[in-house]
N, C-alpha and C positions, 0 to 999 in steps of 0.2 A: 504494500500500500504506500502511503505517503512517505514512510520512513525510508524508502528506497530512492526517494528523489533528493537531488542536491538543491539546497536553497541558494539561489543566486543573489548575492548582495552586490549591488552596483554602487559605485562611488557616486554620491549625490542622492542616494535613495533615502526615502523617508523611513524612520523607525516608528512608523505609525502604530504598529501592532503592539508596541510596548507602552504607549501612552494612553491606556484604556482604563484607568482607575474609575473614570466616569464614562459609562458606555454610551449613554444616549446623547451623543455629540452630533449637532447639526452643523455641517460645514457649508458655507455658501457656494452658489454656482461659480462665483468669481474667484474661487480659491486658485492661487498661483503658486506652484511649487518652487518657483524661482525667487519669490519675494522673501525678504528677510523675516524670519520668525514664522514663515508658513509651515504647515505640517510636512511639506516635502523637503524642507531645508535640511541638509545633512550636517552631522557633527563630525564628518570624516576629517575635515581639516582642523578640528579643534583638539585632536589628540584623544577624544573619547573612544571607548571600545565600541565596535559595531554591535548592533542589536542581536539578541539571542532569545530563544524561547520556542514555543510550539510553531510549526509551520503555519503560514497564513494562506487562506483561500479568499479571493475576492468574488462576491456573488452580485451580479447585476440583476436587479429586480427581486431582491430578497424579501420584499414586503408582501408580495402576492401569494396566492394559494400554493403554487408550486415552489416559488422562491423561499417561502417560510419553511416548507418541509426540507428543502435543500440545506438551509442554514442549520436546522436542527440536526440533520444527519451529519453534516460536517463537524458540528460540535461533538457529536457522539464518537466520531473518529479521532478526536483529540486535536482538531485543527482550530486555530484562531480564525474568526470569521469577520470580514468587513463587508457590509451590504451597501451597495450603491443604488439609490432610488431618487426620483425627482423631489420627494418631500423630505427625505432623510429621517423619517419617523418610523417607529416600529409598527408591526401589524396590530390588528385589533385585539388579538389574544393577550391575556394577562399572564401567560405561562412564564415560569421562571427563566427559561432559556433565553427569552428576549433580552434580558439584561446582560447576557454574555456576548452579545453581538455588538459591534460598532456600526451604528447606523449613520451613513454619510449622505449628505445632500449633494447631488451632482447630476449633470445632464449627460446621458449616454451619447448624445450627438456631438458633445463638446469634450473631447478627450482632455483638454487643459484643466477641466474641473475635477478629474479623478486620476490623471496619469501619475500623480505623486504617490498613489496608493499601490501601484502595481509592482515596482521593483522590489525584489525579495520574495514575492508571493510564489508559492509552489504551483498554483493553478488559478484559473479563473473559470467561472461558470455563469452563463447568461440564461436567465429565465424571462427575458424581456419579450413581450409580445402583446398583441391586442387587436381589437376590431374597431371599425369606424368607416370613414370614407376610403376610397381607393388610395388617395394620397396619404392619408393618415396611416393606413396599414402598410404602405410601402416604407414610410418613415420609421414606424415603430418596429415592425418585424424585419425590415431590411437594413436601412441606413444606420439605425441605432446599433444594431448588433454588429454590422460590418465595422463600424467605427471602434467599438469596444474590442473586437478581435484584433484589428490592426494595432491598436494602442497596446494591448497586452503583448503582442509579438514584439513590438518595438521596445518594450520595457524588459524583455528577456524572460517573460513568464513561460515556463516550459510546456505546459499543457492547457488546453481550453476545451470545455464541454459546453455545448449549446443545445438547449431544449427546443427543438424544432417541432414538427408535427407530421403525421402520416396524412397523405392526401388520398382520399378514397377514390376508387374508380367509378365515380358517379358522373355521367354525362352532364355537362354544363356547370359542374362545380368550379372548375378553374375560371370560367368566364364570370360566374357570379361572385366569386371570391378572388378576383384578379389581384388586388393589392396584397391580400394575405398570402396567396400562393407565390407570387413573384417576390414578395419581401422575404419569405422563408428561403426561397431558392437563392436569392442574393446573399443572404447570410451564410448559407451552407457553402456556396461557391467561394466566399471570402475565407471561410474556415479552412476549406481544402487547400486554398492557395497559401495562406499564412501558416497553417499547421498541418502539412502533409504527413508528418510523423507523430503528431501529438494532439490532433483535433478530433473530437467525436461529436457527431450530430445525432441526438436522440430523436426518434420519431414515434412518440406515443399517439394514440388515437384519443378516445375519451379518457379523462383522468378523474378518478373519483376519490372521495375522502370527506372528512368533516370540514366544511368550508364556513369560515366565520363571516357572519353578516353584521355582527356587532360584538362588543366586548363580552357579551353574555349569551349570545344566540349563535348556534352553528347549524348548518344544513348537513344532515347525515347522508350524503350522496351514496355512501357505500351500501346503504340498505337496498338501493335499487340496482346499482351497477355491480356490486360484489357478486351477487348470485348469477348475474349475466356472465361475468367472467368465468365463474366456476362451471356454468353450463356449457360455454363454448369450449372449454378444455376437454369436454367429453364428446364433442362432435368430431367424427372422423373426417379427415381431410379439410378441416376448417381453414387451414392456412392457404390451401389451394383454392378453396371456394371464395376466399376474400379477394382474389384477383379478378373475379367475374364482374362485369358491368352491372350497375344498378343494385343487385342483391348483395354484391361483395361486401359493402359496408356493414351488413348485418352480421358478418362472420369475423369482423375485426374485434379482438377482445378489448374491453375497457381495462385499464390498469390502475392500480392504487397510486395515490400521490406518494406514498411511502416507497413503492417500488421505483417510481421515477426518480425520487430523491436519492435512493441508494445507488441507482444506476448512474446518475449524474456525478455523484461524488466519486464513485469508482472510476468512471471514464476520465475524470479530471485528475485523479491522483495515483492511479494504478497503471504502471507501465505495461502490465500484461494485457490490458484492454486494448485491442487493436484500434488504430485510427480509422476514420471513415464513418459509416452510418451504423447506428444501433437501432434495429427495427423494433416494432412493438412486441414481437414475440420474445426477443432477447431481453427487453426491458421487463417483461412480465416475469421472467425467471427470478428477478431480484425481489419480487414479492414473496417468494417462497423461502427466502433466506432466514 
């Protein structure tokens, strides 16, 4: 796992993962690592010892449904976690793990707002995605992820996992969801270009789990989709049937958010996970661990 990875400390890199006595830190969009006293300013020239401690993973979109699960899983694996989101605030849950994450406000489309967090990280994971107009989906699913991937590569982050999506063989789907599909493809293409040996694109279909809608209310999506997943495991040739037009989507197994999180952290930190695409059936296996 991550213990096999070498932590790359670059001169001028930020010892951000050590300055976390107060976790709920909101850093502004205008953060500039080159400014005096900024989080990215290095003590390399001051004679201070380089930072040490648990390896750090940077999670883009760690406040969302999938991102929250990824942060929790990374903490379970003994990693320090920095979450980059537009608000810089934690998710709605009041669970104790929230206080162990550093929540940073930054814009994924503007690497200057988060690039000081990347040097020294053992991996980065992006859970950024969303719906809206065609242009909005191109920006959120495509441009934002492509920018984060390129910035991580430039900072020397050795591995990158991106939570993409499986596109069902439904006629008209790509036309209806043009921005979503093209955005995801743009991000995957950038990942393959920047990380040919250490990039993994995860392609889940429906993701289920307890989804928080407030600090006290959660939607138990697993009550519906959990049994569906178990049922499809018993269907002979379900994987082959999933490739058929129209009805194919009915044979795509839903996967738990826990399985996606485990798969994403493994893809980002385990050298034995091969680069490329991790399909929905390979993700599903992580739910059995």
